[in-house]
N, C-alpha and C positions, 0 to 999 in steps of 0.2 A: 423430373424432380428428384432431388436428393433423398435417398432413404436414410433418415437420421439414425445414427448409431447411438444407442442408449444402453445404459446399465440401470435397470430398475432396482433401486434399493428399497426393499420392503421395510416399512417401519413397524409392521405387525406381521408375524408369522404364526402358524398354528402348530401347537405341540400335541401330537396324538396321544391320547391316554393309553391306548393299547400298545403293547410292544409288538412291532412289526419289523419285517426284514428290510434292510436298505441294500441288500446284495445287488439287485438289478441296477440301481443308480450307480453303485460303485463300479460294477463291471463295465457299464457304458462309459463311465468317466475314464477308466484306465485301459479300456480296450482288452480286457481279459475275460476268462471264463473259469474262475476257480470253483472249488466245491462250495457248498452252502456255508456262508459266513455271516449269518444274520446277527444283528446286535442283540446282546443279551443283558448288557449292563446299563443301557440307557435307552430311553424311548426314542424312536425315530422321528425326525422333524420333517414336516411337509409344508411347503409354502402355500399360503392362500393365493388365490388369483388376484392380480393387481386391482381389479375393479371391486373386490370384496374387502380391500384393506386400504388404510391410509398409506400413501406412497410418496417418496421423493424421487423425481425423475431428473437425472442429470446426464447430459451428453458426455461421453468419455471417449478417449482414444482407445484403439484396440488394445486390450489388456495383454501384455506380453506373457503374463503368467498362464493364460489359457493355452497359448501355443506351447509353452514350456511343459505344462502338466499333461498335455495330451500327446506329446511327441514320443509315443512308445515305439512306433515303427518309422524307420527312415522314409523320407518322402522320395518321390521320383527324382528329386534333385540330387540324391545320393546321400550316403552316410557321412557324418561329420564328427569332429571331436566333441562338439556340444551334444550331439545325439548320444554318444557313448556315456557322457556324464549324466544326462537326463535319465537314460535307461537304467543306470546303476541304482539311482534313488527310487525310481518308479518301481523297478523290479523288487526292491526291498519291501515296498508297501504291498505289492501283489502277493508276496510270500508271507505276509503278516496278516492273518485273518482279522485281528482286531483293528489294525490300521486301515485295512482295505474296507471294512464295513463302515468305518467312520470318516473316510477321507473327505467326503463332500462336506460333512458337518464342520470338521476342523478348518477346512479352507474357507467356508462361509463365516465362521466365527472370527477368524483373523481378518477377513475382508471387511466385515461390518465395523470391527473395532478400529482398524487402521485407517479406514476411509471416513467414517461418520462419527466416531466417538473420541478418538485420540486427539485432544487439543492441548496436551501438555508439552513440556520441553522435549525436543526430539533428539535421538541419537541415531547414528548410522553405522552399520556393521554390528555383528553379534556382540562385540565388546566395546562398541563405540569408537573403534579405531579410525573411522572415516568421518567423524562428526566435524572436526575442524575443516577438513577439505570441503565437505558439503556446504557448510556455512559460508566458506569463502566463495565457492562456486555460485551459490545463490545470490550473493552480493554482486559478483561479476555479471551474472546473467541479467539481473535487474538493471544494472547500469548499461551494459552492452546493448541490450534491446530497448532501452528507454521505456521500461514497462510502466504503464499508467496505473496499474493495480498491483496489489500485493499477492504473491503466490505463496501458498503454504505447501511445504514439502514434509511428508510424514514417512518415517522409517517403519518397516514392518518386520516383526521378529517372531520366531517360534516361541520365544520366552513369553509372549502374550498369552499363549495357550497353556501356560503353567502358572498363571497368576490368578489366584482365586477372586480377587476384587475385579480384575479386568473381565474375567469370564462372567461373573455375576452381573456386571454392568451391561454386557451384551445381552444376556438372557432376559434381564428385566426390561431392557429397552425394546427388543425386537421379537420376543417370543411370548406365547400365551397358550391357553387351552381353548378348544372349541367345544362348547357344551350346547347341544341342541341347535347348532348352527350359529351360536352367538360367541363372539370372541371375548375372552376374559384374560387380560394381561397377567403375567406372573407377578406375584408379590415379591418383595425383597427377599423374604425367607425362602420362597420357592426357587427364586433365581440362584440363591446361594446353594440350595440343595442340588440343583442341576450342575452348578460349577463344581461341587464336590464329586459328582459322578464323573465329570471330565477328568478331574485329578486322579480318581481311582483308575480310570482307563489308562492314563499316562503311566501308572505304575505297572500295568499289565502288558505294555508293548514297548519294544526297543525303538519304535519309530514315532511314537506319540509322546511329545510333540516335536522331538528333536530333528526329524527328517526335514531338510531344507525345502522339500516339496511344499510344505505348509506356509512358506513365506516367500512365494514367488510372484506375487502380484506386482505389476508395473504398469501404471496408467496415469493419464492426466484427465481431469474432469473440468467441466464448465463451471463448477462451483469454486474454481481456482485452487484446487487441491491436487497435488501429485503424490502418489504412493509408490515407494520403491522397496521391495522386499530384500532381506539379506540373502535369501535363497537364490533369488534371481541373479544378483551380483556374484554370489559365491559360485554358482554353476559356471558362469562365464569365466571367472578367474581360475577355476579348476582346469580349464582347457589351456592355461598358460599365459593368459593376458594379465598384465599388471592390473591389480584390482582398483587402483586409483583412477586409471583410465576408464575402467568399466563404470565406476560410479559417475564419473564426469560425463561419459558418453550417454548413459541412460538418462541422466538428469537433463542434459542438453537436448536430447530427442523429445522427452516429455515436455520440456519447456517450450519447444517449438509447437507442440500441440496446443499449449495454452495460448500462444500467439495466434494460432489458427482460430481458436474459439473466439478470441477478442475481435478478430477481423472477419468472422465468418460471413456476415451479410454482404460485405463489400467484395470479398475474394471469391466466394462461391454462392452467388445469389440463386443459381439454379442447380447447385451441387457441383462438386469437382468433376463429375462425369455422370452420365445417365445410368450406366451399368453399375450396380452396387460393388462388384469386385474392382472395377476400374476406379471407382470413387475412393475406396479404401486405399488402393495402391497409390493413387495420386497424393493423398494427404500423408501417407506413410513415407513415400519417397521424398516429399517436400520436407518432412521433419528430419529425415536423414541429411538432406542437403543443408538445411539450416543449422543442424547440430555440428556438421563438419566445418561450416563457415565460422561458427563461434570457436570451435575447439582449436582451429589452426590459425586464427587471426592473432596478430601480434598484440592486439589490445583485448583479446579474449583469453582463452585458456593457454594459448601460446605453445601448444604441442606442435612438433614438426610432423610432416606428413607420415613418416615411417612409423611413428608411434601410433598415430591415429589409424593408419592402415592396418596395423596389427589388431587393434580393437575392432574395427569394422569388419575385417575378414572373419572374425568369430561372431560378432554381434549379428551379422547378416546371415548366419547359419539358420536363423529362425525364418529366413525367407522361404518361400514355398513355390511349388509349381501348380497350385490349385487355382488355375486361372479363372474359373467360373465361380469360385467361392466368394460370398460377400465379405469374408475376412481376409481376402488375398492381399498380402503385404508387398508383393513384388518378389522376384527371384533374388537369390543371393547376389548374382552378378549385377542386376539392376540396382540393388541397394548400394553395393560398393561403388558403382558408377555415379550414382547420385551424390554420394559422399565425396568422391574425387572431384566432381564438378563444383561442389561447395568449397572445397579446398582451393581450387583454382580461382574461384571468385574472391576468396579471402586474400590470395596473393595479389590479384589485380587491384583490389581495394586498398591494400597496404601501400602500394606504389603511389597512390593518390593521397595517402595519409589520413584516411577517415574510415568510419564505420558506416556501412550502408544502413538505411532505415529498414524497418520491417517490410514496408511496402516495396522498397527497391529490391530486397532479397526475394520477395514473392514474385515480382515481375521477372527477375532474372531466372528463377526456376521455371516459370511459365513459358519462357522463351526457349528453354532447352529440354523440357520434359519429353518431347517427342523423340529426341535423339536417344533417350534412355529406353523407352518402351515401344517405340514405333508408332504407327498410325492408328493402332486399335484403341488408344486412349483418347476419348473425346475431351477436348478442351472447352471451357465455358465460352 
């Protein structure tokens, strides 16, 4: 049976009344062992257990931001340009006691807002430079894949963490006190008080909230929402890839996950594979395949292979050699090969003058996936 991948979004969290240290969590998050850096300006937040709180459960694709934020050490696949960029920003946090102590809180605040609260008009890029491109790509993807439902795409920005009203909305919606084991939601006044504490922390740190680390979420959800952070695209662009290709590629990859969610029961009735690592790898490689098919199709994004290859060569640096990990995405070479085969499918389809359906592209991937990963991946 498939092990369902979920991100549990807690609709209520507990705010401890006593000031406690968050150092342990921060160290585990960043893979470091600095001197004591417990929070002194704001109370530490602890999550209630899901069974003790009202929760929303939504299946999501593997969050690219998790890989990005945890990539302190190069994998056994070798060091990459992307790892150099990642380490620069992560090291800056490790060397900043205030940012290190609060890194988990800031990441959570931006995650909750970007995914569950931000229903307003969206912009993409720190200054909105890629908004027109992303609106255009969303229209293209909807038509190209003949989507039967509307997909919402939210931009994630570090600026969210410097907006008093945004912060207060998150605190009032998701946080509260536990008094004698009873959860008490924050009042509006209390939420704004917590928001003001965050703004004070921002003044005391060169990394809060400006470090792009705090806007590196990138995932698709079965609630038909895609989130893409400025930090995620910025880190990839900093390696030398055209940022327009980065935005297009990440959106196309996450859009493919939305297609997988829509067809899940038919495509993976028993899971994509029995082993959790192979399961994740299958769906991630298929998303790469579908993204490249759209990006290089003459009725899609119309990129030539050389431009797409430049993007995927860097995008796939988040590939890994953790073959037994439930979050295994496939090696960089496997991911590049999946994309190349998606490109070849697009070229064949163009000769016939049409766009393949979602089902046809899925079947095409299923027929060649063994050539990418070998026989260890179980097919349904």
